MARVO-5470 format. One line per 8 residues: number of its first residue (from 1); their letters; for each residue x, y, z of C-alpha. Coordinates in nm, 3 decimals. Layout:
MARVO-5470
NUM	a	X/Y/Z | ...
END
This chain:
MARVO-5470
1	mrldigsl	17.155/18.903/23.317 | 16.911/18.898/23.606 | 16.554/18.803/23.508 | 16.235/18.964/23.633 | 16.124/18.778/23.946 | 15.862/18.516/23.867 | 15.906/18.540/23.491 | 16.057/18.190/23.452
9	mfnmttdi	15.930/17.944/23.711 | 15.765/17.606/23.732 | 15.509/17.463/23.976 | 15.491/17.775/24.194 | 15.128/17.886/24.175 | 14.916/18.151/24.347 | 14.548/18.185/24.437 | 14.490/18.424/24.149
17	ggtpswgt	14.626/18.178/23.894 | 14.806/18.305/23.585 | 15.128/18.195/23.422 | 15.483/18.334/23.420 | 15.542/18.625/23.183 | 15.837/18.445/23.019 | 16.008/18.777/22.953 | 16.230/19.050/23.099
25	dlgqgegy	16.247/19.415/22.995 | 16.592/19.518/22.874 | 16.581/19.891/22.946 | 16.406/20.155/23.155 | 16.378/20.532/23.142 | 16.397/20.763/22.843 | 16.460/20.578/22.519 | 16.453/20.239/22.693
33	kfnfenfe	16.827/20.199/22.639 | 16.988/19.872/22.741 | 17.093/19.895/23.105 | 17.130/19.537/23.229 | 17.460/19.399/23.358 | 17.710/19.277/23.094 | 17.469/19.361/22.813 | 17.759/19.404/22.565
41	sfltamly	17.877/19.044/22.597 | 17.518/18.915/22.616 | 17.418/19.088/22.292 | 17.745/18.983/22.127 | 17.659/18.620/22.203 | 17.308/18.664/22.067 | 17.450/18.808/21.746 | 17.700/18.522/21.722
49	cktnekvw	17.417/18.267/21.758 | 17.170/18.463/21.545 | 16.927/18.258/21.339 | 16.744/18.360/21.023 | 16.500/18.071/21.049 | 16.128/18.128/21.104 | 16.056/18.217/21.467 | 15.720/18.265/21.637
57	cplgkggg	15.648/18.372/21.995 | 15.318/18.436/22.177 | 15.306/18.810/22.249 | 15.066/19.033/22.438 | 14.755/18.929/22.626 | 14.635/18.597/22.491 | 14.954/18.557/22.287 | 14.801/18.683/21.963
65	rqddydyv	14.907/19.049/21.947 | 15.185/18.999/21.692 | 15.124/19.334/21.519 | 15.206/19.523/21.838 | 15.568/19.401/21.835 | 15.871/19.387/21.610 | 16.104/19.085/21.613 | 16.447/19.248/21.664
73	lasqfqki	16.682/18.952/21.709 | 16.638/18.575/21.738 | 16.922/18.345/21.846 | 16.954/17.971/21.887 | 17.208/17.843/22.141 | 17.323/17.483/22.115 | 17.539/17.464/22.429 | 17.315/17.484/22.735
81	yandievp	17.421/17.475/23.101 | 17.208/17.457/23.416 | 17.400/17.560/23.730 | 17.723/17.494/23.537 | 17.615/17.142/23.443 | 17.589/17.080/23.069 | 17.240/16.983/22.954 | 17.280/16.705/22.693
89	dakfvlli	17.128/16.748/22.343 | 16.954/17.073/22.436 | 16.893/17.381/22.222 | 16.735/17.708/22.325 | 16.588/18.009/22.145 | 16.618/18.363/22.284 | 16.419/18.641/22.122 | 16.436/19.020/22.158
97	vkqlssas	16.117/19.205/22.063 | 16.033/19.576/22.048 | 15.691/19.711/22.140 | 15.539/19.914/21.858 | 15.197/19.998/21.998 | 14.961/19.941/22.290 | 14.611/20.044/22.390 | 14.746/20.286/22.651
105	nnhigrrs	15.045/20.403/22.442 | 15.270/20.295/22.730 | 15.615/20.139/22.684 | 15.627/20.198/22.307 | 15.986/20.140/22.199 | 16.077/19.918/22.493 | 16.266/19.600/22.411 | 16.216/19.273/22.597
113	lkysprie	16.395/18.940/22.613 | 16.159/18.645/22.559 | 16.223/18.285/22.665 | 15.876/18.127/22.658 | 15.849/17.749/22.628 | 15.599/17.816/22.348 | 15.853/17.989/22.121 | 15.876/17.796/21.793
121	lngfkyne	16.167/17.774/21.551 | 16.057/17.621/21.222 | 15.752/17.487/21.404 | 15.945/17.309/21.685 | 15.932/17.418/22.053 | 16.300/17.393/22.141 | 16.258/17.582/22.471 | 15.987/17.351/22.598
129	dcykkiqn	16.213/17.057/22.515 | 16.510/17.230/22.682 | 16.324/17.302/23.007 | 16.231/16.934/23.025 | 16.595/16.833/22.974 | 16.711/17.083/23.240 | 16.460/16.924/23.477 | 16.601/16.577/23.406
137	tlglndns	16.962/16.696/23.435 | 16.900/16.840/23.782 | 16.714/16.530/23.902 | 16.376/16.702/23.920 | 16.031/16.567/23.840 | 15.718/16.713/23.683 | 15.599/16.840/24.025 | 15.926/16.999/24.140
145	awfvyein	15.911/17.369/24.223 | 16.201/17.557/24.063 | 16.283/17.883/23.890 | 16.550/18.054/23.682 | 16.670/18.388/23.818 | 16.963/18.457/23.586 | 17.061/18.385/23.224 | 17.420/18.449/23.115
153	tqnqdelh	17.637/18.379/22.814 | 17.993/18.254/22.799 | 18.237/18.210/22.512 | 17.974/18.365/22.280 | 17.802/18.031/22.215 | 17.714/17.904/22.565 | 17.387/17.982/22.744 | 17.398/17.943/23.123
161	friiiadk	17.088/17.923/23.344 | 17.119/18.002/23.716 | 16.851/17.794/23.885 | 16.718/17.765/24.239 | 16.522/17.456/24.340 | 16.251/17.570/24.582 | 16.123/17.217/24.651 | 16.259/16.912/24.472
169	nkslhfhs	15.969/16.686/24.563 | 15.650/16.890/24.525 | 15.490/17.201/24.382 | 15.437/17.510/24.598 | 15.129/17.729/24.630 | 15.111/18.087/24.759 | 14.818/18.303/24.863 | 14.937/18.600/24.658
177	tderksfv	15.200/18.705/24.408 | 15.356/18.927/24.677 | 15.396/18.626/24.905 | 15.556/18.430/24.622 | 15.780/18.721/24.528 | 15.897/18.760/24.887 | 15.973/18.388/24.907 | 16.164/18.389/24.577
185	nslilked	16.357/18.701/24.677 | 16.465/18.541/25.002 | 16.602/18.237/24.816 | 16.786/18.454/24.563 | 16.939/18.670/24.833 | 17.048/18.365/25.023 | 17.196/18.208/24.709 | 17.365/18.526/24.590
193	etevvkfk	17.494/18.715/24.884 | 17.542/18.522/25.204 | 17.794/18.273/25.075 | 17.972/18.477/24.809 | 18.016/18.776/25.044 | 18.161/18.541/25.304 | 18.385/18.390/25.035 | 18.513/18.736/24.941
201	gllswfvr	18.600/18.794/25.308 | 18.797/18.470/25.322 | 18.993/18.540/25.002 | 19.077/18.896/25.104 | 19.197/18.777/25.447 | 19.402/18.498/25.287 | 19.575/18.717/25.027 | 19.642/18.999/25.274
209	qlrinndl	19.790/18.751/25.524 | 20.023/18.614/25.256 | 20.140/18.969/25.189 | 20.195/19.027/25.562 | 20.398/18.707/25.586 | 20.611/18.829/25.292 | 20.675/19.172/25.453 | 20.470/19.354/25.188
217	engiktsg	20.213/19.481/25.438 | 20.219/19.562/25.808 | 20.052/19.314/26.040 | 20.104/19.012/26.261 | 20.252/18.717/26.077 | 20.086/18.377/26.100 | 20.396/18.170/26.037 | 20.660/18.107/26.301
225	hgykgesi	20.459/18.296/26.562 | 20.269/18.016/26.729 | 19.975/18.021/26.488 | 19.864/17.666/26.427 | 19.538/17.486/26.376 | 19.267/17.633/26.597 | 19.459/17.953/26.672 | 19.486/18.060/26.308
233	rklyedfr	19.133/17.940/26.238 | 18.997/18.194/26.485 | 19.132/18.473/26.263 | 18.895/18.385/25.978 | 18.621/18.211/26.179 | 18.346/18.431/26.031 | 18.427/18.316/25.677 | 18.462/17.940/25.723
241	tyngftld	18.121/17.774/25.693 | 17.910/17.745/25.379 | 17.605/17.555/25.268 | 17.741/17.203/25.240 | 18.110/17.252/25.318 | 18.364/17.420/25.549 | 18.682/17.593/25.429 | 19.015/17.617/25.608
249	cniqsgyn	19.344/17.791/25.531 | 19.707/17.689/25.552 | 19.962/17.970/25.539 | 20.339/17.952/25.562 | 20.612/18.204/25.495 | 20.516/18.319/25.156 | 20.632/18.276/24.803 | 20.940/18.065/24.870
257	kcsskany	20.708/17.792/24.999 | 20.493/17.792/24.687 | 20.680/17.503/24.526 | 20.574/17.281/24.815 | 20.218/17.410/24.783 | 20.213/17.500/25.151 | 19.972/17.791/25.109 | 19.612/17.709/25.026
265	ihvtntgi	19.241/17.728/25.105 | 19.072/17.389/25.105 | 18.788/17.166/25.211 | 18.946/16.942/25.474 | 19.031/16.588/25.362 | 18.923/16.641/25.000 | 19.236/16.771/24.828 | 19.037/17.047/24.655
273	nirplfes	19.238/17.367/24.692 | 19.256/17.733/24.600 | 19.625/17.816/24.572 | 19.821/18.138/24.521 | 20.050/18.190/24.223 | 20.338/18.417/24.319 | 20.545/18.652/24.107 | 20.831/18.754/24.332
281	kdvnylyl	20.688/18.809/24.681 | 20.341/18.923/24.579 | 20.039/18.714/24.485 | 19.906/18.803/24.141 | 19.683/18.505/24.066 | 19.477/18.235/24.233 | 19.408/17.897/24.076 | 19.220/17.576/24.155
289	dlyntsin	19.412/17.259/24.227 | 19.346/16.893/24.307 | 19.590/16.717/24.540 | 19.589/16.335/24.529 | 19.231/16.363/24.402 | 19.075/16.292/24.065 | 18.744/16.424/23.932 | 18.650/16.348/23.574
297	gysdlltk	18.515/16.620/23.350 | 18.652/16.930/23.524 | 18.996/16.967/23.367 | 18.907/17.306/23.214 | 18.862/17.456/23.561 | 19.212/17.348/23.663 | 19.377/17.551/23.385 | 19.211/17.883/23.470
305	kyfikdld	19.388/18.169/23.647 | 19.200/18.428/23.851 | 19.380/18.765/23.847 | 19.374/18.919/24.197 | 19.303/19.269/24.070 | 19.002/19.144/23.873 | 18.851/18.992/24.190 | 18.828/19.333/24.364
313	lfssekpn	18.896/19.172/24.701 | 18.979/19.479/24.906 | 18.689/19.710/24.829 | 18.363/19.746/25.020 | 18.164/19.681/24.702 | 17.950/19.373/24.651 | 18.131/19.074/24.498 | 18.183/19.125/24.127
321	sklrelfr	18.124/18.879/23.843 | 18.485/18.752/23.840 | 18.476/18.663/24.208 | 18.137/18.496/24.164 | 18.286/18.296/23.876 | 18.569/18.171/24.099 | 18.321/18.080/24.372 | 18.097/17.889/24.129
329	dykllifg	18.397/17.707/23.980 | 18.522/17.606/24.324 | 18.178/17.483/24.433 | 18.154/17.288/24.110 | 18.471/17.097/24.201 | 18.356/17.043/24.559 | 18.019/16.901/24.467 | 18.163/16.717/24.169
337	lsnslnnd	18.390/16.527/24.409 | 18.101/16.475/24.651 | 17.892/16.317/24.376 | 18.177/16.092/24.269 | 18.204/15.960/24.626 | 17.834/15.874/24.657 | 17.812/15.499/24.693 | 17.509/15.300/24.585
345	lpvdgnld	17.362/15.073/24.849 | 17.485/14.713/24.842 | 17.240/14.483/24.664 | 17.221/14.252/24.964 | 17.158/14.542/25.202 | 17.464/14.464/25.418 | 17.599/14.803/25.519 | 17.942/14.887/25.655
353	kgsfsrcg	17.819/15.109/25.936 | 18.167/15.224/26.019 | 18.191/15.399/25.682 | 17.907/15.642/25.758 | 17.964/16.003/25.867 | 17.876/16.107/26.222 | 17.607/16.360/26.307 | 17.357/16.119/26.464
361	invilygv	17.192/16.334/26.728 | 16.838/16.426/26.830 | 16.822/16.783/26.965 | 16.528/17.004/27.065 | 16.617/17.373/27.082 | 16.377/17.568/27.301 | 16.339/17.930/27.407 | 16.121/18.239/27.385
369	pgsgksyt	15.989/18.350/27.043 | 16.263/18.520/26.845 | 16.554/18.403/27.059 | 16.729/18.257/26.753 | 16.642/17.887/26.753 | 16.621/17.847/26.375 | 16.924/18.073/26.336 | 17.120/17.847/26.571
377	idhdyvha	17.021/17.540/26.369 | 17.151/17.700/26.049 | 17.477/17.822/26.200 | 17.566/17.555/26.456 | 17.445/17.242/26.278 | 17.327/17.254/25.918 | 17.591/17.500/25.795 | 17.869/17.386/26.025
385	geaesirl	18.002/17.129/25.782 | 17.909/16.931/25.475 | 17.541/16.891/25.558 | 17.210/16.896/25.374 | 16.871/16.933/25.533 | 16.495/16.901/25.486 | 16.280/17.142/25.686 | 15.919/17.093/25.788
393	vfhpdyty	15.672/17.238/26.038 | 15.447/17.044/26.275 | 15.092/17.172/26.326 | 14.772/17.029/26.479 | 14.660/16.867/26.152 | 15.000/16.719/26.067 | 14.993/16.336/26.065 | 15.210/16.027/26.045
401	sdfvgqir	15.115/15.999/25.677 | 15.243/16.353/25.608 | 15.567/16.273/25.792 | 15.650/15.922/25.672 | 15.439/15.882/25.358 | 15.104/15.760/25.240 | 14.928/15.552/24.978 | 14.795/15.768/24.697
409	pimkdgea	14.636/15.707/24.357 | 14.895/15.750/24.080 | 14.840/15.759/23.703 | 15.100/15.552/23.523 | 15.089/15.441/23.160 | 14.729/15.557/23.140 | 14.617/15.346/23.434 | 14.533/15.438/23.793
417	rydfvpgp	14.728/15.256/24.060 | 14.789/15.303/24.430 | 15.150/15.364/24.531 | 15.329/15.469/24.846 | 15.437/15.834/24.816 | 15.725/15.897/25.062 | 15.713/16.188/25.306 | 16.005/16.404/25.425
425	ftnilkma	16.129/16.152/25.683 | 16.148/15.869/25.428 | 16.305/16.097/25.166 | 16.587/16.220/25.386 | 16.641/15.871/25.529 | 16.692/15.745/25.173 | 16.934/16.030/25.099 | 17.134/15.948/25.412
433	yqnpskky	17.161/15.578/25.321 | 17.260/15.648/24.961 | 17.528/15.905/25.054 | 17.707/15.768/25.362 | 17.993/16.021/25.340 | 17.757/16.319/25.371 | 17.569/16.457/25.670 | 17.195/16.517/25.676
441	ylvieein	16.956/16.688/25.917 | 16.579/16.663/25.938 | 16.470/16.996/26.086 | 16.130/17.005/26.256 | 16.005/17.355/26.337 | 15.744/17.391/26.614 | 15.762/17.026/26.721 | 15.513/17.078/27.006
449	rgnaasif	15.246/17.223/26.776 | 15.172/16.876/26.644 | 15.095/16.554/26.827 | 15.456/16.435/26.812 | 15.388/16.088/26.955 | 15.121/16.026/26.693 | 15.322/16.178/26.408 | 15.632/15.969/26.482
457	gdifqlld	15.436/15.647/26.534 | 15.667/15.349/26.494 | 15.959/15.585/26.415 | 15.958/15.665/26.788 | 16.145/15.335/26.842 | 16.436/15.458/26.627 | 16.510/15.769/26.834 | 16.725/15.579/27.085
465	retdhskd	17.085/15.600/26.958 | 17.373/15.360/27.017 | 17.613/15.536/27.256 | 17.901/15.286/27.273 | 18.190/15.460/27.092 | 18.368/15.129/27.038 | 18.097/14.999/26.806 | 18.078/15.059/26.430
473	nyqwskyc	17.709/15.144/26.466 | 17.778/15.426/26.714 | 17.508/15.696/26.670 | 17.286/15.457/26.472 | 16.942/15.368/26.604 | 16.985/15.132/26.897 | 16.674/14.941/26.790 | 16.523/14.873/26.450
481	iyneniak	16.170/14.847/26.310 | 16.004/14.678/26.017 | 15.816/14.909/25.783 | 15.743/14.761/25.442 | 15.673/15.091/25.267 | 15.991/15.265/25.386 | 16.205/14.956/25.322 | 16.076/14.924/24.967
489	vifddpkh	16.156/15.288/24.888 | 16.510/15.272/25.029 | 16.622/14.913/24.973 | 16.365/14.787/24.722 | 16.312/14.510/24.978 | 15.996/14.531/25.192 | 16.145/14.295/25.452 | 16.460/14.498/25.519
497	vieipsnl	16.496/14.642/25.870 | 16.482/15.020/25.917 | 16.732/15.216/26.127 | 16.838/15.581/26.143 | 17.205/15.590/26.034 | 17.476/15.794/26.203 | 17.487/16.054/25.923 | 17.127/16.163/25.985
505	gllatmnt	17.046/16.398/26.274 | 16.707/16.522/26.391 | 16.680/16.885/26.501 | 16.363/17.048/26.637 | 16.253/17.385/26.771 | 15.997/17.466/27.040 | 15.867/17.799/27.170 | 15.837/17.793/27.547
513	sdqnvftl	15.557/18.053/27.538 | 15.325/17.855/27.310 | 14.980/17.787/27.450 | 14.716/17.533/27.350 | 14.973/17.299/27.196 | 15.056/16.934/27.250 | 15.270/16.834/27.546 | 15.584/16.631/27.480
521	dtafqrrw	15.569/16.345/27.727 | 15.870/16.232/27.928 | 15.927/15.916/27.723 | 15.951/16.125/27.407 | 16.167/16.401/27.557 | 16.426/16.169/27.708 | 16.523/16.051/27.358 | 16.626/16.406/27.269
529	dlrqitnt	16.898/16.637/27.395 | 16.733/16.959/27.514 | 16.921/17.282/27.441 | 16.794/17.613/27.574 | 16.868/17.909/27.346 | 16.944/18.195/27.581 | 16.777/18.524/27.499 | 17.095/18.729/27.447
537	fdktdles	17.271/18.895/27.155 | 17.582/18.725/27.022 | 17.814/19.025/26.988 | 18.076/18.814/26.809 | 17.832/18.775/26.520 | 17.823/19.089/26.301 | 17.458/19.045/26.201 | 17.347/19.001/26.562
545	kelaeqni	17.561/19.294/26.679 | 17.415/19.528/26.414 | 17.062/19.423/26.510 | 17.129/19.493/26.878 | 17.269/19.841/26.808 | 17.006/19.947/26.553 | 16.786/20.231/26.681 | 16.409/20.183/26.657
553	ldtsiswe	16.272/20.394/26.369 | 16.363/20.762/26.435 | 16.417/20.721/26.811 | 16.743/20.724/27.006 | 16.658/20.391/27.169 | 16.831/20.081/27.038 | 16.655/19.749/26.992 | 16.877/19.597/27.262
561	kfikeink	16.786/19.869/27.512 | 16.416/19.841/27.435 | 16.419/19.465/27.489 | 16.604/19.500/27.818 | 16.351/19.739/27.970 | 16.039/19.573/27.825 | 16.152/19.232/27.945 | 16.202/19.374/28.294
569	ailannvg	15.837/19.486/28.287 | 15.725/19.147/28.158 | 15.908/18.963/28.434 | 15.749/19.194/28.691 | 15.406/19.122/28.545 | 15.380/18.761/28.662 | 15.003/18.738/28.617 | 14.793/18.453/28.488
577	ltsaedkr	14.855/18.085/28.443 | 15.161/18.115/28.220 | 15.516/18.200/28.320 | 15.613/18.564/28.260 | 15.964/18.445/28.177 | 15.829/18.267/27.870 | 15.657/18.586/27.746 | 15.977/18.785/27.705
585	lgthfllk	16.065/18.944/27.373 | 16.328/18.749/27.183 | 16.644/18.922/27.064 | 16.568/18.822/26.704 | 16.194/18.884/26.727 | 16.242/19.137/26.443 | 16.478/19.185/26.152 | 16.708/19.484/26.130
593	ddlilend	16.503/19.622/25.836 | 16.193/19.627/26.056 | 16.362/19.888/26.276 | 16.473/20.130/26.003 | 16.259/20.436/25.928 | 16.177/20.509/25.565 | 16.288/20.857/25.453 | 16.045/20.998/25.197
601	retgitee	16.307/21.244/25.082 | 16.555/20.973/24.987 | 16.634/20.965/24.616 | 16.762/20.690/24.393 | 16.522/20.419/24.506 | 16.231/20.271/24.317 | 15.870/20.316/24.417 | 15.856/19.945/24.493
609	erisrklh	16.149/19.979/24.734 | 15.986/20.284/24.896 | 15.658/20.099/24.955 | 15.848/19.800/25.093 | 16.035/20.020/25.340 | 15.717/20.191/25.455 | 15.571/19.850/25.524 | 15.878/19.777/25.735
617	nqkfaekv	15.811/20.096/25.935 | 15.471/19.955/26.026 | 15.615/19.615/26.112 | 15.761/19.724/26.444 | 15.418/19.831/26.569 | 15.227/19.546/26.408 | 15.465/19.286/26.550 | 15.604/19.418/26.877
625	ikylwdda	15.327/19.644/27.008 | 15.063/19.393/26.904 | 15.253/19.109/27.076 | 15.281/19.305/27.399 | 14.911/19.402/27.389 | 14.766/19.066/27.281 | 15.002/18.829/27.458 | 15.266/18.948/27.705
633	fkfnrpka	15.034/19.187/27.895 | 14.702/19.042/27.785 | 14.578/18.986/28.142 | 14.716/19.307/28.292 | 14.756/19.577/28.025 | 14.769/19.870/28.272 | 15.106/19.731/28.385 | 15.247/19.838/28.047
641	frsnykdl	15.017/20.080/27.863 | 14.855/20.410/27.958 | 14.491/20.375/28.058 | 14.357/20.603/27.782 | 14.423/20.332/27.521 | 14.124/20.097/27.509 | 14.201/19.905/27.191 | 14.498/19.795/26.981
649	eslinafm	14.407/20.016/26.685 | 14.430/20.341/26.880 | 14.751/20.219/27.045 | 14.926/20.147/26.713 | 14.799/20.471/26.557 | 14.939/20.671/26.849 | 15.275/20.499/26.818 | 15.299/20.552/26.441
657	qaqknarf	15.180/20.915/26.442 | 15.426/21.027/26.709 | 15.789/21.105/26.633 | 16.119/21.010/26.788 | 16.112/20.908/27.157 | 15.756/21.039/27.194 | 15.647/20.717/27.024 | 15.706/20.537/27.354
665	nifiddit	15.463/20.761/27.544 | 15.206/20.486/27.484 | 15.372/20.306/27.777 | 15.327/20.391/28.143 | 15.569/20.634/28.307 | 15.785/20.362/28.463 | 15.864/20.218/28.122 | 15.900/20.544/27.927
673	nalndvag	16.126/20.691/28.195 | 16.339/20.377/28.200 | 16.368/20.379/27.820 | 16.470/20.744/27.807 | 16.721/20.695/28.087 | 16.865/20.387/27.918 | 16.894/20.569/27.587 | 17.170/20.783/27.730
681	enndntgn	17.375/20.498/27.879 | 17.618/20.449/27.594 | 17.845/20.222/27.795 | 17.577/19.961/27.874 | 17.603/19.677/27.624 | 17.504/19.377/27.828 | 17.229/19.255/27.596 | 17.071/19.057/27.879
689	dgded	16.700/19.022/27.950 | 16.627/19.245/28.243 | 16.940/19.154/28.440 | 17.051/19.444/28.656 | 17.415/19.530/28.700
END
């Protein structure tokens, strides 16, 4: 079941303080009947693990309002899993309570699931002990920021926690609960949907193609028709890359090839496969398989069958629980193998540089705000293979100590001592050394907003890479440095030399329109490859295509058309000391949701969703109109806006109070006429910034 956001989290604080609620309501509406997903199996498991021992839980404000609640059901689970990894020697108590009374007479009769660390069973806090053991199992420390977003049961006696690690190394602080909620939601959505939806697309393509090859469906066959390697890969290109791995397919002529295991989905060069199980010509099941590969402790996954009909591959619905189960099982094998391949560093520090993976590049991606620099990093680098990353942002107060590490007072065994606390560069460098078969990227957002030369310090020397392909140390740092603190963290030897290995790449972003920021000198820039991100929509990418074609609020003008005409006006307004080209609106300056108008008459949505959508309505004006007023046309506003608008407030109010295309009457005639003309040109899909045909 999905937990209330923020109800089970650690080291994620806000300005207003407070603690997690440690509970989730089990029903809404009249009678508060159970309405959460899979509640039958969840309650069955709780009944199976029911305990009659003495249970106590803090309830109500201050934890002492026991008389306001009834203890409905208490269960103790003795098989605990965190992200499918068994937590040794852990036990956990779940409690369902029913509200009997309250000062406001609200929510009487509602039942809630409680999982507080302060729950006691016979005087012992099993949950507090379990959370600590989960932390240790996942390699976290007392400062790590993490949260549980889902609790499920399996086999009636297993309790499974779905956990997202927000920051493995430090706690996180937010200005408000809304900011924290938005952050948590973004991580959950990313975890839940992006990859599993893509995985559903790959499986449905794979199974359908097998059926085509076996003459069970109409379509172009991919066996015996010149489809090999790259050519077949293009057919499922949108479904290939995931966070940490890339999948590929091999398809031959159907069921008669099954004995040779010629049909499969796999991670290249690992031997971890998803294979079809045929009955006659059709595929009825999928199963997981290891080919010339051994991973201890996962034999149960290799005996499971996944019935095609249960996976619901060919509907437009969101992935169901069975498909998610297959995806989790497959990832478990992939990362289980990855962990088994991780080699500890040699004691003497002598490294076989030829055994390291290759992604040793330094790249700065630059372009106008919203052109898709961070998006490109995620899709072209970090997610384009088996890669992990650490992301950070440079700013004027960011220092070498923040980047590399610093000496801090540490309490250990009751005594204060001063230890070196590694920063993100040292942490990812250590990860890269310890896992030579994996790829890592250090991603630096806004690199020119900090004093890069000062922040890098002696690390600057490591940015030169060896370019001789014939050498084992190709893509390693060409030169080395001595840094006692870094060397001690990585090698436990303060005299060991420091280099950037070939499996660690540095990626950075830079807005060309930024003012009052630090200049990257020539010596620094020449050690990086510069890549300009062109300000155009990628129509081969579904997300980018939908954004381009989305109309702005209730108007008939698409986001792509608006950008084209506004950027023409910006280029024509070459006033001031900055380049007008750098002031253009980026194609991804907004999200698609920021362009959609909330419909007050829509039913079936919660009040929270309605408020959120109304805020999105305002976002177009608050982001785009404000940017044009305050930045792009700051020195010559009459070139864009009608003269009767003297301040930003009246401008935004006029835009929001108007309807449909009249919203754009805030602009001068040249712009409004161009927008209205463009709105009717259905055949113009160039997506370019002000380029005329």
